[in-house]
Legacy VTK file of the C-alpha trace (Angstrom):
# vtk DataFile Version 3.0
C-alpha trace
ASCII
DATASET POLYDATA
POINTS 400 float
0.063 -0.136 -0.083
1.549 3.349 -1.143
2.268 5.612 1.856
0.705 9.140 1.963
0.802 12.032 4.187
-2.539 13.772 3.705
-1.686 16.626 5.977
0.864 17.537 3.414
-1.712 17.770 0.955
-4.063 19.715 2.954
-1.483 22.119 4.029
-0.567 22.688 0.265
-4.125 23.547 -0.400
-4.859 25.648 2.465
-1.654 27.471 1.922
-2.588 28.247 -1.829
-5.919 29.759 -0.526
-3.664 31.634 2.042
-1.465 33.017 -0.513
-4.486 33.993 -2.827
-5.939 36.123 0.400
-2.373 37.424 1.118
-2.288 39.214 -2.502
-5.848 40.207 -2.140
-4.468 42.131 0.962
-1.506 43.590 -0.856
-3.647 46.311 -2.450
-4.064 47.883 1.038
-0.791 47.652 2.935
1.783 50.400 2.986
4.661 48.562 0.997
4.938 48.922 -2.525
3.121 46.423 -4.981
1.669 46.303 -8.320
-1.276 48.397 -7.625
-2.138 50.172 -4.358
-5.300 51.552 -2.783
-5.002 55.471 -1.848
-5.720 54.529 1.562
-3.971 51.883 3.460
-4.544 49.755 6.606
-2.459 48.860 9.529
-4.579 45.415 9.873
-3.422 44.579 6.196
0.108 45.407 6.865
0.170 43.040 10.120
-1.331 40.381 7.941
1.128 40.660 5.186
4.202 40.922 7.143
3.110 37.964 9.442
2.178 35.779 6.319
5.351 36.750 4.705
7.545 35.410 7.492
6.666 31.744 6.615
4.071 31.238 3.837
6.712 30.957 0.761
9.284 29.018 2.745
6.455 26.875 3.748
5.585 26.186 0.207
9.032 25.047 -0.645
9.453 23.031 2.533
6.207 20.876 1.290
7.669 20.773 -2.063
10.753 19.137 -0.819
8.647 16.930 1.468
6.565 15.681 -1.448
9.863 15.115 -3.368
10.857 12.443 -1.036
7.942 10.371 -1.911
8.307 11.134 -5.757
11.537 9.841 -5.892
10.445 6.699 -4.040
9.011 5.367 -7.200
10.940 7.446 -9.986
14.536 7.706 -11.254
16.305 11.199 -10.717
15.648 11.593 -14.873
11.983 11.127 -14.602
11.623 13.290 -11.449
13.198 16.020 -13.337
11.311 15.528 -16.461
7.794 15.427 -14.505
9.309 18.751 -12.770
9.808 20.371 -16.331
6.337 19.520 -17.662
4.625 20.504 -14.501
6.481 23.770 -13.930
8.196 25.010 -16.858
5.462 24.367 -19.585
2.904 26.627 -17.654
5.410 29.265 -17.208
6.617 29.294 -20.953
3.028 29.190 -22.530
0.140 30.632 -20.480
2.415 32.272 -18.227
4.446 34.594 -20.445
1.946 34.728 -23.287
-1.229 35.162 -21.511
-0.918 35.888 -17.707
2.039 38.086 -17.113
1.554 41.022 -19.771
-1.606 42.422 -17.893
0.253 42.118 -14.719
3.145 44.212 -16.096
0.832 46.598 -17.952
-1.198 47.383 -14.661
2.250 47.541 -12.743
3.611 50.246 -15.416
0.440 52.308 -15.456
0.308 52.262 -11.543
3.987 53.255 -11.311
4.583 55.583 -14.395
1.438 56.629 -15.485
1.957 54.581 -18.576
-0.950 55.779 -20.861
-1.187 53.456 -23.941
-3.006 50.245 -24.195
-1.978 46.938 -23.186
-1.158 45.898 -26.783
1.381 48.765 -27.051
3.164 47.275 -24.132
3.400 43.752 -25.397
6.078 44.316 -28.094
8.432 45.842 -25.467
7.602 43.132 -23.115
9.047 40.240 -25.394
11.651 42.770 -27.099
15.110 41.712 -25.981
13.853 38.542 -24.347
16.434 35.696 -23.972
15.976 32.087 -23.135
19.351 31.966 -21.744
20.193 31.594 -18.038
20.381 34.867 -16.268
23.241 34.454 -14.085
22.577 37.989 -12.084
19.533 36.112 -10.546
18.163 32.575 -10.456
15.918 32.963 -13.434
15.656 30.987 -16.681
15.109 33.959 -18.921
14.900 37.398 -18.577
11.158 37.887 -19.006
9.693 39.593 -16.148
8.222 36.557 -13.904
5.646 38.090 -11.839
4.407 35.651 -9.114
5.498 32.750 -11.326
9.023 33.348 -10.241
8.156 30.249 -7.829
7.772 27.775 -10.865
11.266 28.815 -12.025
13.054 28.695 -8.471
11.465 25.269 -7.776
12.411 23.769 -10.938
15.965 24.870 -10.450
16.141 23.830 -7.069
15.044 20.538 -7.798
17.776 20.492 -10.627
20.802 21.682 -8.346
19.770 19.630 -5.494
18.846 16.298 -7.002
22.504 14.909 -6.254
21.915 15.666 -2.577
18.502 14.113 -2.920
19.707 10.834 -4.154
22.625 10.836 -1.741
20.100 11.043 1.175
18.392 7.930 -0.246
21.561 5.971 -0.142
22.726 3.872 2.891
25.026 6.622 3.897
22.309 9.094 3.487
19.995 6.931 5.622
22.643 6.752 8.464
22.911 10.574 8.258
19.236 11.071 8.562
18.875 8.787 11.304
21.282 10.452 13.440
19.715 13.771 12.909
16.356 12.412 13.739
17.699 11.242 16.863
18.972 14.573 17.873
15.818 16.142 16.713
13.868 13.856 18.795
15.211 15.451 22.166
13.394 18.444 23.631
14.443 21.659 21.500
15.947 19.399 18.810
13.681 20.446 16.031
15.485 23.946 16.211
18.672 22.435 15.012
17.435 23.415 11.458
17.825 26.983 12.595
21.591 26.549 12.102
21.727 26.421 8.135
18.517 28.759 7.962
20.366 31.519 10.062
23.774 31.008 8.352
22.149 31.405 4.902
20.132 34.298 5.754
22.752 36.357 7.594
25.785 35.361 5.609
24.769 34.993 2.196
21.529 37.086 1.713
22.954 40.412 1.642
26.115 39.605 -0.734
23.807 37.702 -3.166
21.171 40.411 -3.187
20.727 42.986 -6.082
18.090 44.792 -8.085
15.822 41.682 -8.681
12.947 41.164 -6.507
13.956 37.536 -5.891
17.669 36.890 -5.823
20.339 34.226 -5.342
20.141 34.930 -1.495
16.467 34.160 -1.513
17.132 31.320 -3.792
19.492 29.633 -1.457
17.193 30.165 1.528
14.472 28.335 -0.370
16.554 25.662 -1.361
17.442 25.131 2.481
13.675 24.857 3.278
13.113 22.540 0.238
16.104 20.277 1.657
14.787 20.388 5.251
11.169 19.296 4.036
12.982 16.541 2.121
14.621 15.267 5.208
11.563 15.742 7.626
9.762 13.150 5.221
12.410 10.595 5.619
12.000 9.830 9.344
8.706 9.799 11.446
10.702 11.304 14.423
10.787 14.398 12.926
7.212 14.731 12.955
6.995 13.590 16.311
9.202 16.243 17.459
7.582 18.816 15.312
4.037 17.944 17.313
5.976 18.047 20.432
7.242 21.642 19.978
3.986 23.013 18.358
2.833 25.616 21.064
6.143 26.262 21.943
6.846 27.286 18.275
3.857 29.472 18.265
5.137 31.678 21.327
8.542 31.934 19.722
6.837 32.791 16.379
4.815 35.455 18.086
7.647 36.879 20.033
9.751 36.847 16.506
7.063 38.859 14.759
6.901 41.470 17.411
10.581 41.656 17.344
10.766 42.181 13.512
7.802 44.592 13.594
9.419 46.681 16.182
12.612 46.866 14.564
10.891 47.756 11.143
8.358 50.235 12.660
9.872 51.738 15.887
13.552 51.397 14.769
13.083 52.000 10.929
15.080 48.932 10.034
13.828 46.963 6.974
16.534 45.640 5.018
15.769 45.489 1.296
18.705 44.612 -1.363
22.310 44.594 -0.372
22.915 45.607 3.144
26.311 46.236 4.872
26.744 43.837 7.891
26.266 45.288 11.415
24.813 44.176 14.685
21.400 45.528 13.557
21.480 43.361 10.371
22.407 40.291 12.172
19.900 40.718 14.866
17.144 41.399 12.454
17.817 38.483 10.389
18.413 36.025 13.163
15.083 37.002 14.702
13.500 36.825 11.368
14.840 33.296 11.007
13.543 32.172 14.321
10.220 33.540 13.635
9.821 31.945 10.242
10.958 28.486 11.273
8.808 28.873 14.450
5.671 29.469 12.473
6.588 26.752 10.125
6.794 24.065 13.061
3.570 25.412 14.493
1.669 24.836 11.114
3.155 21.580 10.631
2.100 20.392 14.172
-1.398 21.575 13.508
-1.349 19.777 10.020
0.141 16.474 11.592
-2.349 16.513 14.597
-5.699 17.408 12.788
-5.336 17.039 8.921
-3.969 13.611 8.241
-7.221 12.586 6.631
-8.690 12.052 3.112
-11.800 12.969 1.590
-13.399 14.156 -1.941
-12.584 17.939 -0.842
-8.775 17.114 -0.719
-8.667 15.200 -3.907
-10.380 18.197 -5.651
-8.309 20.571 -4.128
-4.842 18.567 -4.825
-5.711 18.594 -8.486
-6.930 22.260 -8.492
-4.181 23.848 -6.511
-1.583 24.458 -9.346
-4.023 25.994 -11.894
-5.141 28.155 -8.829
-1.929 29.401 -8.245
-0.918 29.860 -11.914
-4.120 31.969 -12.220
-4.557 33.793 -9.028
-2.518 36.930 -9.135
-3.600 38.095 -12.923
-7.110 37.653 -11.843
-6.746 39.512 -8.434
-4.909 42.460 -10.290
-7.499 42.530 -13.183
-10.433 42.634 -10.536
-8.583 44.979 -8.542
-8.112 47.400 -11.458
-11.856 48.143 -11.551
-12.441 47.883 -7.820
-9.686 50.096 -6.267
-10.800 53.270 -7.720
-14.172 53.129 -6.302
-15.408 55.138 -3.304
-15.835 52.052 -1.091
-14.160 51.109 2.522
-11.158 49.039 2.594
-12.787 46.171 4.018
-15.646 46.278 1.255
-13.075 46.547 -1.468
-11.161 43.630 0.048
-14.515 41.249 0.352
-15.343 42.523 -3.382
-11.885 41.656 -4.837
-11.317 38.434 -2.841
-14.798 36.992 -3.547
-15.113 37.893 -7.220
-11.708 36.984 -7.908
-12.147 33.581 -6.205
-15.220 32.957 -8.334
-13.661 33.726 -11.660
-10.833 31.575 -10.937
-12.818 28.569 -10.097
-15.186 29.309 -13.130
-12.061 29.250 -15.160
-10.797 26.050 -13.687
-13.988 24.173 -13.481
-15.385 24.964 -17.136
-12.273 25.204 -19.049
-9.070 24.141 -17.528
-10.341 20.696 -15.833
-12.092 19.723 -18.627
-9.971 20.084 -21.784
-6.827 17.986 -21.934
-4.892 20.557 -23.883
-5.503 23.184 -21.071
-4.645 20.762 -18.360
-1.263 20.375 -19.966
-0.442 24.019 -20.260
-1.391 24.423 -16.703
0.841 21.696 -15.249
-2.015 18.842 -14.796
-2.049 15.349 -15.341
-4.106 14.440 -18.692
-7.497 12.906 -18.248
-7.390 9.332 -19.576
-10.310 8.582 -21.880
-12.735 6.147 -20.459
-12.995 2.857 -22.760
-16.236 2.920 -24.587
-18.883 0.276 -23.598
-19.062 -2.898 -25.589
-22.048 -2.650 -28.042
-24.248 -5.828 -27.301
-26.203 -6.767 -30.564
-29.857 -7.408 -30.005
-30.574 -11.019 -28.925
-26.851 -11.476 -27.895
-27.896 -11.161 -24.068
-29.382 -14.487 -23.692
-32.762 -14.966 -21.907
LINES 1 401
400 0 1 2 3 4 5 6 7 8 9 10 11 12 13 14 15 16 17 18 19 20 21 22 23 24 25 26 27 28 29 30 31 32 33 34 35 36 37 38 39 40 41 42 43 44 45 46 47 48 49 50 51 52 53 54 55 56 57 58 59 60 61 62 63 64 65 66 67 68 69 70 71 72 73 74 75 76 77 78 79 80 81 82 83 84 85 86 87 88 89 90 91 92 93 94 95 96 97 98 99 100 101 102 103 104 105 106 107 108 109 110 111 112 113 114 115 116 117 118 119 120 121 122 123 124 125 126 127 128 129 130 131 132 133 134 135 136 137 138 139 140 141 142 143 144 145 146 147 148 149 150 151 152 153 154 155 156 157 158 159 160 161 162 163 164 165 166 167 168 169 170 171 172 173 174 175 176 177 178 179 180 181 182 183 184 185 186 187 188 189 190 191 192 193 194 195 196 197 198 199 200 201 202 203 204 205 206 207 208 209 210 211 212 213 214 215 216 217 218 219 220 221 222 223 224 225 226 227 228 229 230 231 232 233 234 235 236 237 238 239 240 241 242 243 244 245 246 247 248 249 250 251 252 253 254 255 256 257 258 259 260 261 262 263 264 265 266 267 268 269 270 271 272 273 274 275 276 277 278 279 280 281 282 283 284 285 286 287 288 289 290 291 292 293 294 295 296 297 298 299 300 301 302 303 304 305 306 307 308 309 310 311 312 313 314 315 316 317 318 319 320 321 322 323 324 325 326 327 328 329 330 331 332 333 334 335 336 337 338 339 340 341 342 343 344 345 346 347 348 349 350 351 352 353 354 355 356 357 358 359 360 361 362 363 364 365 366 367 368 369 370 371 372 373 374 375 376 377 378 379 380 381 382 383 384 385 386 387 388 389 390 391 392 393 394 395 396 397 398 399
């Protein structure tokens, strides 16, 4: 019988919904985004910062977790081929030709008062595009990636970490994982994973930062979360330790969030891009790492305790999660383009944008993407197998 962790599937589905609500809130926080409301909200700011601490790191961790099970029944080559089909096909088809140009147009109009129509923006969008690897940042092409940077990052991380993933499946790797699981089985042991996270964030994030929204520093940090997720799937003692440290992690996560918020709001310190090393720099990133990992441990503990079950809703959500993610930000921005200028309260705008966007995404998925094999392929879904036709029984051949 094939082993499956349904709590991981549930967390992936619920996290995708959380990312959707997070992006609906980005119109209303005080930080820069593609399109902003004239009035901002402190509630939105708290939600955005708190969710930013752990949401995308958890996405990569869950992907690493799933990779352990994927490599149980696949060779490394087949694993990468499936990753390419699932991640790169959506980016290089519906992504760059349909979903990203409207996002870039809205961003340009919002930030530079760009007046011409979207069709006038498309030629510059593709002009000078190179499908060669961009060494300045971890992107496969210099096309503006929007929210689909995640697809490129996950593919590249899968490629570059594959030797390690296979090594951990060897006899030597199993011994290493067993020893690490034994340490983590002790009280406080699950926080050993903070060591690589803090080292990468404090030591490499600034030198590897640049002008791109997501840089090599981000890439390495997400790669560490991916590898941690892979390790967590390999030994049940990790999950036992996570469950044991759930409430303690909530306390640490709240304390870390307060620390980050205090340094940003009261101290005016919010490092963006390349920053010089200083005591404040180190303290900020250590606190951020502690808060990020603590929230992840808390969320994983809730999942392990309460979500390890299967039903029809999970099966539906599991299939829909990737096309939903691919669609969501473009739909949110297009809906917001018409709602943000209206004279409505922030709460009402948020509710209208989130409800309308959700309905539109689900209609596109349910009526088109889910039902048409060509679209399923373009959105990274498995193709629907045709049911064999029922045999024709001639009259009089049924017996009597």
